[in-house]
C-alpha positions as CSV (number, residue, x, y, z in Angstrom):
1,M,31.1,-63.6,-105.3
2,H,29.0,-61.9,-102.7
3,E,30.0,-61.6,-99.1
4,K,26.8,-63.1,-97.8
5,N,27.6,-66.4,-100.4
6,I,30.6,-66.7,-98.9
7,W,30.0,-69.2,-96.6
8,R,29.0,-71.5,-98.9
9,I,31.4,-72.1,-100.5
10,H,33.9,-72.4,-97.1
11,R,31.4,-75.3,-96.0
12,E,31.7,-77.4,-99.3
13,V,35.2,-76.6,-98.6
14,A,34.9,-78.4,-95.0
15,I,32.7,-81.0,-95.8
16,E,35.8,-82.1,-98.7
17,F,38.1,-82.0,-96.0
18,C,36.5,-83.9,-93.8
19,K,35.3,-86.8,-95.8
20,K,38.4,-89.3,-94.8
21,L,37.7,-88.6,-90.8
22,L,33.6,-89.7,-91.5
23,L,35.7,-92.9,-91.8
24,D,37.2,-93.0,-88.8
25,P,35.5,-94.5,-85.8
26,K,37.1,-92.5,-83.7
27,V,36.0,-89.3,-84.8
28,I,32.8,-89.1,-83.2
29,G,31.5,-85.1,-84.0
30,I,32.4,-82.7,-86.2
31,V,31.3,-78.9,-86.1
32,F,31.9,-76.0,-88.7
33,L,32.2,-72.6,-86.6
34,G,33.5,-69.3,-87.5
35,S,32.2,-67.6,-90.5
36,I,29.9,-71.3,-91.7
37,G,28.3,-71.2,-88.6
38,R,27.1,-67.4,-88.4
39,K,26.5,-67.5,-92.1
40,Y,28.1,-64.6,-92.7
41,G,31.5,-63.8,-94.1
42,N,34.0,-62.5,-96.4
43,E,37.5,-63.4,-98.7
44,L,40.0,-63.2,-96.0
45,S,37.6,-65.6,-93.7
46,D,39.2,-68.6,-92.4
47,I,36.8,-72.4,-91.7
48,D,37.2,-73.4,-88.9
49,I,36.2,-77.1,-88.2
50,G,35.9,-78.6,-84.8
51,I,36.7,-82.6,-84.1
52,F,35.4,-84.5,-81.1
53,V,37.3,-87.7,-81.3
54,R,37.4,-90.3,-78.8
55,R,40.6,-91.7,-76.5
56,G,43.6,-92.7,-78.5
57,F,42.8,-91.0,-81.6
58,D,46.1,-90.2,-83.8
59,P,45.8,-86.9,-86.1
60,K,49.6,-88.0,-87.7
61,K,47.4,-90.6,-89.2
62,Y,46.2,-87.6,-91.5
63,G,49.2,-85.3,-91.4
64,L,48.0,-82.9,-89.2
65,K,49.0,-82.1,-85.4
66,W,45.8,-81.4,-82.4
67,E,45.2,-77.7,-83.4
68,G,46.7,-76.0,-86.2
69,E,45.9,-74.2,-89.8
70,T,46.3,-76.2,-92.8
71,K,46.0,-75.4,-96.7
72,F,43.3,-77.5,-98.4
73,N,42.3,-77.0,-102.2
74,R,44.0,-72.9,-102.1
75,F,42.0,-72.2,-98.5
76,K,42.6,-71.5,-95.4
77,I,41.3,-74.3,-92.4
78,D,41.8,-73.7,-88.9
79,Y,41.0,-76.9,-86.8
80,F,41.4,-78.6,-84.2
81,F,40.5,-82.1,-82.5
82,K,39.5,-82.7,-78.9
83,D,38.9,-85.9,-77.0
84,F,35.3,-85.6,-76.3
85,N,35.4,-86.4,-72.4
86,E,37.6,-83.4,-72.0
87,F,35.3,-81.3,-73.5
88,V,33.3,-82.6,-71.1
89,K,34.1,-81.7,-68.6
90,E,35.4,-78.3,-69.6
91,D,33.7,-74.6,-68.7
92,L,33.2,-72.4,-71.7
93,D,34.0,-68.9,-71.2
94,L,31.7,-66.1,-73.0
95,E,33.4,-66.5,-76.3
96,G,33.1,-69.7,-76.1
97,K,29.8,-70.3,-75.9
98,W,28.8,-67.6,-78.5
99,A,31.1,-69.3,-80.6
100,Y,29.4,-72.5,-80.6
101,K,25.9,-71.4,-80.0
102,F,26.4,-70.2,-84.3
103,S,28.3,-73.2,-84.9
104,E,26.5,-76.4,-87.6
105,I,27.0,-80.1,-86.1
106,Y,27.8,-81.2,-89.0
107,Y,28.2,-84.5,-87.7
108,D,26.5,-86.2,-85.0
109,P,25.8,-89.9,-84.9
110,T,25.2,-90.6,-81.5
111,G,23.7,-87.0,-81.0
112,K,26.2,-86.5,-77.6
113,V,27.8,-83.2,-79.2
114,R,24.5,-81.5,-80.0
115,K,23.3,-82.2,-76.2
116,I,26.8,-80.9,-74.3
117,I,26.9,-78.0,-76.5
118,K,23.4,-77.3,-75.6
119,E,24.3,-77.9,-72.6
120,K,27.2,-76.0,-72.2
121,I,26.0,-72.9,-74.2
122,K,22.8,-72.2,-71.5
123,L,23.3,-69.4,-68.8
124,S,21.3,-69.0,-65.5
125,K,18.6,-66.3,-65.2
126,E,21.2,-65.4,-62.4
127,D,24.3,-65.2,-64.6
128,W,21.8,-63.2,-67.1
129,R,20.8,-60.6,-64.0
130,Y,24.4,-60.2,-63.1
131,L,25.9,-59.5,-67.0
132,E,23.0,-57.1,-66.8
133,M,24.0,-55.1,-63.8
134,E,27.7,-55.7,-64.2
135,G,27.8,-54.3,-67.7
136,I,25.1,-51.0,-66.5
137,V,27.4,-50.8,-63.6
138,Q,30.8,-50.8,-65.5
139,A,29.8,-48.7,-68.3
140,F,28.6,-45.5,-66.5
141,Y,32.6,-46.4,-64.3
142,Y,35.0,-46.4,-67.0
143,C,32.4,-44.0,-69.4
144,V,31.8,-41.1,-66.7
145,S,33.6,-41.9,-63.7
146,V,37.1,-42.7,-64.1
147,P,37.5,-39.9,-67.3
148,K,36.6,-36.8,-65.5
149,K,39.1,-38.7,-62.4
150,L,41.2,-38.6,-65.4
151,V,41.0,-35.5,-66.9
152,I,41.8,-33.6,-63.7
153,R,45.2,-35.3,-63.9
154,K,45.3,-34.4,-67.3
155,D,45.5,-37.6,-68.5
156,L,43.5,-37.2,-71.7
157,E,44.8,-40.2,-73.6
158,S,43.9,-42.2,-70.6
159,A,40.4,-40.6,-69.8
160,Y,39.2,-41.4,-73.8
161,L,40.8,-45.4,-73.6
162,S,38.3,-45.3,-70.8
163,I,36.0,-44.2,-72.6
164,F,35.9,-46.7,-75.3
165,F,36.2,-49.6,-72.5
166,G,33.1,-48.7,-71.1
167,I,31.0,-48.7,-74.0
168,K,31.9,-52.4,-74.6
169,Y,30.3,-53.1,-71.2
170,L,27.3,-51.0,-72.1
171,F,26.7,-53.2,-75.3
172,Q,27.1,-56.1,-72.7
173,A,24.1,-54.9,-70.6
174,L,22.1,-54.6,-73.9
175,Y,23.0,-57.9,-75.0
176,A,22.2,-59.7,-71.7
177,Y,18.8,-57.8,-71.4
178,N,17.6,-59.4,-74.5
179,R,19.3,-62.4,-73.5
180,E,22.2,-62.8,-76.4
181,L,25.2,-63.8,-75.2
182,P,27.6,-61.1,-76.1
183,A,29.3,-61.8,-79.6
184,A,33.4,-62.4,-79.3
185,D,35.3,-59.7,-80.4
186,P,35.8,-58.8,-83.4
187,W,31.8,-59.3,-83.9
188,Y,31.2,-57.6,-80.6
189,Y,30.2,-54.5,-82.2
190,F,28.6,-55.7,-85.3
191,W,26.4,-58.4,-83.7
192,V,24.8,-55.9,-81.8
193,N,22.8,-54.4,-84.3
194,K,20.7,-57.2,-84.0
195,I,19.2,-56.0,-80.4
196,R,16.2,-54.0,-80.6
197,K,15.1,-53.4,-76.9
198,P,15.5,-51.3,-74.6
199,V,17.2,-49.3,-77.7
200,N,17.1,-49.7,-81.2
201,A,21.1,-51.0,-80.6
202,R,21.8,-50.2,-84.3
203,E,21.1,-46.6,-84.1
204,L,22.5,-45.9,-80.6
205,K,25.7,-47.2,-82.0
206,K,25.5,-44.7,-84.7
207,E,25.2,-41.7,-81.8
208,I,27.8,-43.4,-79.9
209,V,30.3,-42.7,-83.1
210,R,28.9,-39.3,-83.4
211,I,29.7,-38.8,-79.3
212,V,32.9,-40.1,-79.4
213,L,34.4,-39.4,-82.9
214,I,37.0,-36.1,-81.6
215,S,39.3,-34.3,-83.6
216,E,41.2,-32.8,-81.3
217,L,41.9,-34.8,-78.2
218,N,41.5,-31.7,-75.7
219,K,40.0,-31.4,-72.3
220,E,37.0,-29.5,-73.8
221,N,36.4,-32.1,-76.2
222,V,36.8,-35.1,-73.8
223,L,34.4,-33.3,-70.9
224,K,31.7,-33.0,-73.6
225,C,31.9,-36.5,-74.4
226,V,31.8,-37.6,-71.2
227,Q,28.9,-35.8,-70.4
228,K,26.7,-37.0,-74.0
229,L,28.0,-40.6,-72.3
230,E,26.7,-39.9,-69.1
231,S,23.0,-38.7,-70.6
232,V,22.8,-41.6,-72.5
233,I,23.8,-44.4,-69.7
234,K,21.6,-42.5,-67.4
235,E,18.5,-43.1,-69.6
236,L,19.3,-46.4,-69.1
237,I,20.0,-46.5,-66.0
238,S,16.2,-46.1,-64.9
239,V,15.3,-48.6,-67.3
240,F,17.4,-51.8,-66.2
241,E,16.3,-50.3,-62.3
242,K,12.9,-51.2,-63.5
243,H,13.7,-54.7,-65.0
244,L,16.3,-56.0,-62.7
245,G,14.4,-55.1,-59.7
246,M,17.1,-52.8,-57.5
247,S,18.2,-49.4,-57.6
248,F,21.5,-48.6,-59.5
249,E,23.2,-48.6,-55.9
250,E,22.3,-51.9,-54.7
251,M,24.1,-52.6,-58.4
252,E,26.8,-51.7,-57.6
253,E,27.4,-53.3,-53.9
254,R,26.7,-56.7,-56.4
255,V,29.3,-55.8,-58.9
């Protein structure tokens, strides 16, 4: 079975798993998350299901816990039950927002679940601007400033690891520039392929891979890597300065 179609099989299994739950009046919403929501998965993908319930619901009635995993029709299902009123009060982190953005609301007779999720995944204009600022500032810090200091201290391993940390911030800036929620791990670098502005992120990712693939960890190679990344990031800094209407120094102060 081709990977792009496996999520369809998982969705049918999820629907079958939920049949009894749909008869329970205390179940007010069911959301399919993970590969079903993204419409992309493989044979190793779990079937992720979130069930929103009213107070007084008891998962033991179905031989389940409030949260856990179970085997169903030979498939592994990761599930959770959550009191809907508690969910309304929760703040979602970025990974949570991304997960719910790429979800399928399978059952929602009152429309309340859809409404709350739509509200929770929103970011304000200032939130987006901060993600851009933080991304480009921290990318320069961890890809350039920190490694240069660590090389002087002869801590090449830490310098190299700092670079990888900084690259994630660089892509955070690109996600935010495009008003796309940064993807949750481990999809962070896979999902960046969708980004086309201000650069084609798929091509940038290939370029970065060429830059950071060091066969031998030595001072010369690490510095060469830093110099190439510095050139890439500095080009993008001017783009973000124009986009945000502030200098890089002002961004650093804000971050």
